[in-house]
N, C-alpha and C positions, 0 to 999 in steps of 0.2 A: 497249520496255524488255526487256532480256534477263532470263533466269531468275535469274541471280546478283544483279542489282540488285533484283529483286522480293524475293528471299529476304532480302537485307541490309536492305531497307526494312522488311519485316515484323519482322525481328529487332530493329531499332532502335526501332520503335514498341512492341514487346513489352517491351523493356528499360525504356523510359521510363515506360510505364504501370505496370509491376510495381514500379518504385521508389516510385510514389505509393501503392501498395497495401501496402507494408511498414509494420509498426507502428513508431512512433517509438521510438528506443532512447535512453534517458537515459544519459549518460556515467556510468560507475561513479564514485562518490565516497563517501568515508567518511561514515557516518552521524554527525551531531552527537550529543552527549549529550542526554538528555532525562530529566526526572524524572517518574515516573508516580506521582501523588498519589491514592491510592485513598480511598474514602469511610471506610474503617476507620481512617484516619490513617496507615496503612502507606505508605511510599514505596519505590519500586523504581527503580533506575537502568536505563535502556535497555541500557547496556553490560553489565549483568548477564546478559543473554540471549545474549552472544557465544558462538558455537559452535552456535547454533540458527538456523534460518531464521525470521525474524520478519516478520509482516505487521501493520503498525500502521494503524489506521483513525482518522482525525480526523473526528468526527461531531457532528451536532446531535441532541439528544434528540427533538425534535418533527418530525424528517424521516422519513417512511416509507421513503424510499430508503436512508437511513443505517441504519435499523433492519433492513431487508432484508439489507444487507451485513453487519451485526453478526451476524445469524442465520446467514448463510453462514459467517462466520469461526468461529462457535461450533461448527458442524458439522465444519468442517475441523480445528479444534483438537482435537475429540474423536477424529476419525479418524486424524490424522497427528501428534498430539502426542508419542506414544511414539517416533516416528521422528526427532524433533528439530525439530518445528514449534512455534512459539509465536505466538498471536494476542495483540494488545494493542489496546485501545480507548482513545481520548482524547476525552472530551466537552468541548466548549467552546461558548460562547454566540455566536449569530449577531452579525455587526457591527450596530452601532446599536440594540442591545437591552440592557435591563438584565440584569446577571448573575443567575443563578437556577438554571441547569441542574445545578449541583453538588449541590443538595439532592435532585434526582431520581435520582441514581446508584443508591442502594441499591434503590429500587423497580424501576429498569430491569434491574439485575442479577438480582433475584428473578423479575421477570416473564418475562425471556428465558432464565432459567436459565443465565446465562453461566458458562463454565468457564475463563475467561481474565481477566487483570487489566483492569479498566476504571477509568481515572482521569480527573481533571479538570485542565484547564489554561486559562490566560487566552488571549484572542485574540492578544496580543503574543507569548506563548510559542510558540503554534502558528505564527504568521507567522515568527518567528525560526528555528524548526526547519525549516520548509519553504523558507526563503529567499525568502519572498514579500514584495514591496513593496506599499504601499498602493494603487498604481494597477492592480494585477492583479486580475482577477475571481477570486473565491474559489469554486471548484467544490467541492461536498460530495457525498458523502464524499470525503475525500482518502485514498487508499490508498498506503502506502509499503511496498515489499518490500525487506527487508534480508537479505543472505546470511550464512552462518555466520561469515565473516570481518569482519562489521560494515560491509559496503559496501552502499550503496543501489543496487539493481539495476533497480528500476522504480518509477514513480509513476503514479497515475491522473489527477491534476489538474495544472494549470499548463501552461506552455509545454513541448511535447514529451511531455506525459502520455498515458498509454494507458488510456482509459475501459474497455477490455476487462477490466481488473483487477477491475472490479466484477461481473463475470460468474463464476459458480462454476466452470465448466469451464476457462475461460482461467486463472483464478487457481490452480486445482488443478494444471493442467499446469505452470505456472511453478514452483509450490512443489515438485512432484514432481521436476522437473529440478534445482532447487537442493538438494534433500535428497540427491541422488546425488553432489553435489560435495563435495570435502573442505573443510576449514576455511580453506584459502587461496583467496581469491576467484578464481573462474573455472576452477579446475583440477578435474579429475574424478578420483574414486577409481579406483584400478587394482585 
């Protein structure tokens, strides 16, 4: 085999394997509206955060993994909130269990000293927002990243989801990049 064929073969193999190493990219789509019903009785519309980079976590109260991500979001909200970042938490009950997590919200907010809105939703409301059908496995927590223009830019669960969004450094890097963008999705400030 001559040198050129060897180089081309190596390049072809490198390109194929690097394609598998790339993170999944969810097509940008407009975030549906969502009502955040807080324990205080206050309700906030998700669209009210337009102009900010929003990370919304759908979580179970009794999941240590979800609590760890909530703690990470609290830290990021404290550090990046002044620059236009907004964390939001939505608690819901696991499938096939009686409802009851809603009563635990005030204790969770106090215990974790959360600095961002934490609301409650039903399983159906969560499924509707995520576009999840009943046949899909529900991975928790579900993290949804929304840019300043209200477009979903990344998700952690579901088909094509990126579980790295549950890692503080990966999430921080994505948020930092989105904070540098202007209000129109995908464009960078000059």
